[in-house]
C-alpha positions in Angstrom: -12.7 -5.4 -11.6 -13.8 -4.8 -15.1 -11.0 -3.2 -17.0 -13.6 -1.3 -19.0 -15.1 0.2 -15.8 -11.7 1.2 -14.6 -10.8 2.8 -17.8 -14.1 4.6 -18.0 -13.7 6.1 -14.5 -10.2 7.2 -15.3 -11.3 8.8 -18.5 -14.1 10.7 -16.8 -11.6 11.9 -14.1 -9.2 13.1 -16.8 -12.1 15.2 -18.3 -12.6 16.9 -14.9 -9.0 17.5 -14.3 -8.4 19.0 -17.8 -11.1 21.6 -17.1 -9.3 22.9 -14.0 -5.8 22.8 -15.3 -3.8 25.7 -13.8 -2.2 26.7 -17.1 -5.4 26.7 -19.1 -7.5 28.5 -16.5 -5.0 31.3 -16.0 -4.6 31.8 -19.7 -8.3 31.9 -20.2 -8.8 34.4 -17.4 -6.1 36.8 -18.7 -7.4 36.6 -22.3 -10.9 37.3 -21.1 -9.9 40.2 -18.8 -6.4 41.4 -20.0 -4.1 43.3 -17.7 -2.6 46.6 -19.0 1.0 47.5 -18.8 3.9 45.7 -17.0 3.0 42.9 -14.7 5.0 41.1 -12.0 3.6 37.7 -11.1 3.9 35.6 -7.9 2.5 32.0 -7.8 2.1 30.0 -4.6 0.6 26.6 -4.2 0.5 23.1 -5.6 -0.5 24.4 -9.0 2.0 27.3 -8.9 4.1 26.0 -11.8 1.2 25.5 -14.1 -0.4 28.8 -13.2 2.8 30.7 -13.8 3.2 29.0 -17.2 -0.2 30.2 -18.2 0.5 33.7 -17.0 3.8 33.9 -18.9 2.1 32.8 -22.1 -0.8 35.1 -21.8 1.2 38.2 -20.7 3.9 37.9 -23.3 6.2 41.0 -23.3 4.2 42.5 -20.4 5.6 39.8 -18.1 8.4 41.6 -16.2 9.3 39.3 -13.3 8.0 36.1 -11.6 8.3 34.3 -8.3 7.2 30.6 -8.1 6.7 28.8 -4.7 5.7 25.2 -5.5 5.7 22.1 -3.4 9.3 20.7 -3.1 9.8 17.5 -5.0 6.4 17.7 -6.8 6.2 16.2 -10.3 5.5 19.0 -12.7 6.4 19.9 -16.3 9.5 22.2 -16.0 9.0 25.9 -16.4 10.8 27.6 -19.3 14.4 28.8 -18.5 14.0 32.5 -17.9 16.3 34.9 -16.0 13.1 36.8 -15.0 11.9 33.8 -13.1 12.8 32.8 -9.5 11.7 29.5 -8.0 11.6 28.8 -4.3 10.4 25.2 -3.7 9.0 24.7 -0.2 7.6 22.1 2.2 4.1 20.6 2.1 2.0 19.4 4.0 4.2 20.4 7.0 6.1 23.6 6.7 9.8 23.8 7.4 12.7 26.3 7.1 12.2 26.4 3.4 8.6 27.7 4.0 10.0 30.6 6.0 12.5 31.4 3.3 9.8 31.3 0.7 7.6 33.6 2.8 10.4 36.2 3.1 11.0 36.0 -0.7 7.2 36.5 -1.3 7.1 39.5 1.0 10.2 41.0 -0.7 8.7 40.4 -4.1 5.4 42.0 -3.3 7.0 45.0 -1.7 9.3 45.5 -4.7 6.5 46.0 -7.2 6.4 49.8 -8.0 3.1 51.7 -7.8 2.9 52.0 -11.6 2.9 48.2 -12.2 0.4 45.4 -11.7 1.0 42.7 -9.1 -0.6 39.5 -10.2 -0.9 36.8 -7.4 -1.7 33.3 -8.4 -2.8 31.1 -5.4 -3.8 27.5 -5.2 -4.3 25.0 -2.4 -1.1 24.1 -0.5 -0.1 27.7 -0.1 -0.8 27.6 3.6 2.3 25.4 4.2 4.5 26.6 1.4 5.0 30.2 2.5 5.0 31.7 5.9 6.1 34.7 7.9 5.8 34.3 11.7 5.0 37.0 14.2 7.4 37.8 17.0 7.2 35.2 19.7 6.5 32.3 17.4 9.1 30.0 16.1 9.6 27.3 13.5 9.2 24.5 16.0 5.8 25.8 17.1 4.7 26.2 13.4 5.7 22.6 12.6 4.0 21.2 15.7 0.8 23.1 15.1 0.6 21.9 11.5 1.3 18.3 12.5 -1.5 18.6 15.0 -4.0 20.1 12.5 -3.2 17.4 9.8 -4.4 14.6 12.2 -7.0 16.6 14.2 -10.1 15.8 12.1 -10.8 19.5 11.7 -11.9 20.5 8.2 -9.8 22.7 5.9 -11.8 25.9 6.7 -11.1 25.4 10.5 -7.5 24.5 9.9 -6.8 27.6 7.7 -8.6 29.9 10.2 -6.2 28.7 12.9 -3.2 28.9 10.6 -4.1 32.5 9.9 -3.7 33.4 13.5 -0.1 32.4 13.6 1.0 34.4 10.5 1.9 37.8 9.2 0.9 37.0 5.6 -2.3 34.9 6.0 -5.8 36.4 6.6 -5.0 39.1 4.1 -1.7 40.1 5.8 0.3 39.7 2.6 -1.5 42.8 1.1 0.0 45.0 3.8 3.4 44.8 2.0 2.1 45.9 -1.4 3.0 49.4 -2.6 1.1 49.2 -5.8 -2.7 49.6 -5.7 -3.0 47.4 -8.8 -3.2 44.0 -7.1 -5.0 41.1 -8.9 -5.5 37.7 -7.5 -6.4 34.6 -9.5 -7.2 31.5 -7.4 -7.8 27.8 -7.8 -10.1 26.8 -5.0 -9.6 23.6 -2.9 -12.2 24.7 -0.3 -15.9 24.3 0.2 -17.8 27.4 -1.0 -14.7 28.7 -2.9 -14.2 31.5 -0.3 -11.1 33.6 -1.1 -10.6 34.1 2.7 -10.1 30.4 3.1 -8.1 29.5 -0.1 -4.4 29.4 0.9 -5.4 30.6 4.4 -6.6 33.9 2.9 -3.3 35.3 1.6 -5.2 37.8 -0.4 -8.4 38.3 1.6 -8.7 39.6 5.2 -11.1 37.6 7.4 -12.4 38.1 10.9 -11.3 35.7 13.5 -13.5 32.8 14.3 -13.7 31.1 17.7 -11.1 28.4 18.3 -12.9 25.0 18.3 -13.3 23.5 21.8 -11.4 20.3 20.7 -8.1 22.2 20.2 -5.7 21.3 23.1 -4.9 24.0 25.6 -1.2 24.4 24.5 -2.4 25.6 21.0 -5.3 27.6 22.4 -3.0 29.7 24.5 -0.6 30.3 21.6 -3.4 31.2 19.1 -5.5 33.3 21.5 -2.5 35.6 22.1 -1.3 35.9 18.5 -1.5 39.4 17.0 -4.5 40.7 15.2 -4.1 41.5 11.5 -3.9 45.3 10.8 -7.1 47.0 9.8 -7.5 49.0 6.6 -5.6 46.6 4.2 -6.3 47.7 0.6 -8.4 45.1 -1.2 -7.2 43.1 -4.2 -9.3 42.3 -7.3 -10.0 38.6 -6.8 -11.3 35.9 -9.1 -11.7 32.2 -8.5 -10.8 30.6 -11.9 -11.2 26.9 -11.1 -13.1 24.9 -8.5 -14.3 21.5 -7.5 -17.7 22.4 -9.1 -16.0 23.1 -12.4 -14.3 19.7 -12.4 -17.6 18.0 -11.5 -19.4 19.9 -14.3 -16.9 18.7 -16.9 -17.3 15.1 -15.7 -21.0 15.3 -16.0 -20.7 16.6 -19.5 -18.3 13.9 -20.5 -20.5 11.2 -19.0 -23.6 12.6 -20.7 -21.7 12.5 -24.0 -21.2 8.8 -23.4 -24.9 8.2 -22.8 -24.5 7.6 -19.1 -27.2 8.6 -16.6 -25.5 10.9 -14.0 -26.6 11.2 -10.4 -25.5 13.9 -8.0 -26.5 12.8 -4.5 -27.3 15.7 -2.1 -24.6 17.1 0.1 -20.9 17.7 -0.3 -18.1 15.3 0.4 -17.2 16.1 4.0 -16.8 14.4 7.4 -14.9 11.3 8.6 -13.5 9.4 5.6 -14.3 6.0 7.0 -18.0 6.9 7.8 -18.5 8.7 4.4 -16.9 5.8 2.5 -19.2 3.3 4.1 -22.2 5.5 3.5 -21.3 5.9 -0.2 -20.8 2.1 -0.5 -24.2 1.4 1.0 -25.8 3.9 -1.3 -24.2 2.3 -4.4 -25.4 -1.1 -3.4 -29.0 -0.1 -3.8 -28.6 2.4 -6.6 -29.9 2.5 -10.1 -27.3 2.1 -12.9 -25.3 5.1 -13.8 -22.5 7.4 -12.7 -22.5 8.9 -9.2 -20.4 12.0 -8.3 -19.2 13.6 -5.1 -16.8 16.5 -4.6 -15.2 18.0 -1.4 -12.8 16.8 1.3 -13.1 14.3 4.1 -11.0 14.1 7.2 -9.1 11.4 9.1 -8.1 11.4 12.8 -4.7 9.9 12.7 -3.3 7.5 15.3 0.1 8.3 16.8 1.9 6.1 14.2 -0.1 6.2 11.0 0.6 3.8 8.2 0.4 4.4 4.4 -2.4 6.1 2.5 -4.4 9.3 2.6 -8.0 10.2 3.2 -9.1 9.1 -0.3 -7.6 5.6 0.1 -9.2 5.5 3.6 -12.6 6.3 2.0 -12.1 3.9 -0.8 -11.3 1.0 1.5 -14.3 1.7 3.7 -16.5 1.8 0.6 -15.0 -1.5 -0.6 -16.0 -3.1 2.7 -19.6 -2.0 2.1 -19.7 -3.3 -1.5 -17.9 -6.5 -0.8 -19.0 -9.3 -3.2 -21.2 -6.9 -5.3 -20.9 -7.3 -9.0 -21.0 -4.3 -11.3 -20.1 -1.6 -8.8 -16.8 0.3 -8.7 -15.6 3.5 -7.1 -12.8 5.9 -7.7 -11.6 8.3 -5.0 -8.7 10.6 -5.5 -7.1 13.9 -4.7 -7.3 16.2 -7.6 -3.7 17.3 -7.1 -2.5 13.8 -7.8 -1.4 13.2 -4.2 -3.2 11.3 -1.4 -1.0 11.0 1.7 2.7 10.1 1.5 4.0 8.6 -1.7 3.0 9.2 -5.3 -0.5 7.7 -5.3 -3.6 9.9 -6.0 -6.2 7.5 -4.5 -7.7 4.2 -5.4 -10.3 2.4 -7.6 -12.1 -0.3 -5.8 -14.9 -2.8 -6.5 -16.7 -5.8 -5.0 -13.6 -7.9 -5.3 -11.2 -5.6 -3.5 -11.5 -7.2 -0.1 -11.0 -10.7 -1.5 -7.9 -9.7 -3.3 -6.4 -8.0 -0.3 -7.4 -10.9 2.0 -5.6 -13.2 -0.4 -2.4 -11.3 0.4 -2.9 -11.6 4.1 -4.4 -8.2 4.7 -7.3 -7.3 7.1 -9.3 -4.2 6.1 -10.7 -3.1 9.5 -7.2 -3.3 11.0 -5.8 -1.2 8.2 -8.5 1.4 8.7 -7.8 1.5 12.4 -4.1 2.1 11.8 -4.7 4.6 9.0 -2.9 2.1 6.7 -5.4 1.8 3.9 -2.6 2.2 1.4 -1.0 -1.0 2.4 -4.2 -2.9 1.9 -5.0 -1.3 -1.5 -1.4 -1.9 -2.6 -1.9 -5.6 -1.8 -5.3 -5.7 -3.7 -3.7 -3.8 -6.7 -6.3 -1.0 -6.5 -4.1 2.1 -6.0 -4.5 4.9 -8.5 -1.7 7.1 -9.9 -2.5 10.1 -12.1 0.9 11.8 -12.5 1.1 15.6 -12.4 -2.4 17.2 -12.6 -1.4 20.9 -12.6 -4.3 21.7 -10.3 -5.8 21.3 -6.8 -9.6 21.5 -6.4 -9.9 19.2 -3.5 -11.1 15.6 -3.8 -13.3 13.8 -6.4 -15.2 10.5 -5.9 -16.9 8.7 -8.8 -19.2 5.7 -8.3 -20.1 3.5 -11.3 -23.1 1.1 -11.2 -23.7 -1.3 -14.0 -27.1 -2.8 -14.8 -27.4 -6.6 -14.8 -25.6 -7.9 -17.8 -22.9 -5.2 -17.5 -24.9 -2.3 -19.2 -24.2 1.1 -17.7 -27.5 2.8 -18.4 
């Protein structure tokens, strides 16, 4: 792979991620629309640390107390030492006891805000797993098993979050039932298609009507979810604003590419569906495409085998695309999770090109076998194509960048 192409793709990605930084976006939102008087702040999600940092800076002396529920073990810049700040790291992508403890802390925090103060809730993707309060009759073992099923089910994030909302007292707007103050404001970073507040974080701040349970859901889960309690009606609304999205990151990358003189192409449709199928479709498109930069945003799915290997959906997509562009000169593709994580481990995704398969094969790896076993990470490690971004302070779903050079290596 051309080192120049790799560096260009990473630079463009960095431009997109900077636009949707949790700290910068929260600060900008609170400067543009300031909150009056004392404010208590709760932040939940993969970008919780960064969003809280932005709120503390913007609010200054009006910041009274804060609660942060980030992903346990995540790599973030540390928050400032402050006795007004409580941090409850919790489990993601599968909830555990820490998630229930964080859920109780969140409910207590929300309920403790007096009517004369403002409750500012900062929500980003990952909140579904990080904080939970279960209804009577549901236990931690059921919660864990349901989430493990959903992660490998092939259902999209909207469907997964709708089902999670059925087995929760705080999702689907339920958290707002505990608020005593009418002054509730929600700032959200969206990791879902359409940026619907009822889907972000499984709708912690936005009631939603129940949708039918997909036919593919096994009977054991259908029975549990069909008999789960309905959310109470008449929940007072919060003032909600989506402050960062996949579209914002895409727009920033377009601007950065245009500034470099690149021709940018935005193929129709969002990034969705089976990662292997989508990856091969993208690879085939790039093989016959004009020179320039091609961008996709969204989130694919992977149906996991009983014993999956290494790698996430972006590595799965990248390896499938590498199979399609095998032997092609001047084509490279970057696929990554905007939160800096793609499956287990510290990798964000991968950057592949026409030589990826040869490099992996030279190390004894077979691509189709790796895809079948959901072990794309092992192949891409052998081909030296894995991508690490470090902490990104955001989560706006996935980003895929395809770069096609003209004969002679020119990009336009």
